[in-house]
N, C-alpha and C positions, 0 to 999 in steps of 0.2 A: 607357423603360430597362427593359430586362425585367430577374425578377425572380433575380441571384446560384443565390442558394442551390437553386433550382428541378435547376439542371444540378451542383452539386457533390455534390446529393442523388443524381440517379444516378449518379455516378461514384463517389460512396461505395459505394453500394448494391452497383457490377459488384466494386467490389475487395472485399470484405467477401463478393461470393458468396452473399448472399441476394434475394431476391423484392419481397420490401416492409419495412420496418422498418413497426414497430409501436405508435413514439413521433414525436416530432420529431425528428429530422438529427440538434440541437445535446445531447441529452442520451445521442438512441440506438450514437453513433460512438465512437469506441477511442480516442480524445482529445481532445476538445469544443473546453477551449480552442484545441490547435491550427486545428483548424473555426473554430471561431467569427475568431481569428487574421484565417485566409483568409481569410474570407466579408466580416468588413470591410477585407479588403485591397481583396476585390474588388469593397465598394462606393464605396470611393474611390477604387479608378480610374475607375469610370465618373459619378462625379464628377466627374476629372480630364475623362476623352474628355466631355463632355457640355458643353465647356468651348468644345471648337475647334466643336463641328453650328451651324451656319451657319440659324438655327429662333429666334424670335421665345418658343416656349415650347417646354420640354423634362421631360417626364412619367418620373418613376423611382417602379416598382411600389412596392419599398419601399429605406427610404432610412438611412445609416449609424445614427442610433437606433435601429433597428430592432434593430439585435445586441447591444444594450444592455439594451433592455423586453427582447425574449424570453430573454437572460442571467439576469436577474430574477427575471423567471417564474418560470423552472424551476433558481430558488440559487446560478447560476455565479460562479463569483468573474474580475472581471476589473481586468487592472492600469488606470494612468492614461496609458495607449496611445490604451483603447477611449473614453475621458473624452475627451482634449485632439482626438481623432480629431473628435467629436462640434460639441467651439467653430471648430474649425476649417473646417468643409467646412459652410459651411449653406445653407441651402437658401429661399426666396422666401416660401415655404407650403408648410403640411403644410391636404392637400386629401385628411381622413380617413371612411371607407366603416365605418361597425357592420354588427359582424356581423348577416348575413340569413338566416332558419331557412329558407327557403325556397328559395333558392339554394346553402347550404352544401353543398360538396359535400368529397368526402372521395377523394383520386388516389392517385399511386404517391409523389411529391414530396409533401402535404401530409398528415397526417397525424392529423390537432386532430379533435375532436368540438364536436359546438358549441358545448359551456358550457367550454373550451378554450382554443374561440376563442374566446368572448366574456372568458376572465379574461386573456387573448393582448392580445385590442387594449383590456380596463388599462388592463396594461400600459404599454403601447403610449399608449398618454391622456397615464399619470402618464408618460412618459418625455423624452416631448417635452414638456410642460408645464416640465419641473426643464432645460432648455434653451434656453428662453423663446419656444419656438413657439408658438401660437396655436392651437387648431387649427381649421377649418374643415369644418361636417360635412355632405357630400355626403350629404343625403337618401334610403328608399329612393323606388324611383320606376324607371313603365320610362328603358329605355337613353337618350330621348331627351329625358326631365323628368333624371335625371340627368345630363346632355351639357348645358345648358339652361342647369341651375345653376352650375355648372363653367362653362363660362362666361361667366359673371356674376361670378361668382365673379372670374375674372383680367380682368377688365371687358374683354371681347373679341370682346363684341358691341351 
């Protein structure tokens, strides 16, 4: 499943008429809570849509707890609906890919420098652990090595 925030960021940039944002969109939009509420709903919609896909495995680029992790990381308040969503919609497994400086790229929808990415990674790990997930760390390596590791973690090989 694609990363919902990338398309939301593009739409937000068009609405406010800027070529790029200097910081993460959850802090640079006019109404961060409204933006994150829409983001949360987009992730919930993805989760529900995945239940109708006739395949053994569905990968999500980002999960519902990511919304809270980013909000925590950027000191943004949120209500109980955000926490309830993390409790109600559960993923079977968390594959976590730590920041990797050699492949880190800033682009039109991702603005964090590598140091910020490391801080966000810690927030993500902490949030998922708070909701009872055990992170399966995907080690650095070639695409083939990483793919093989994931297949092994999922017991598909």
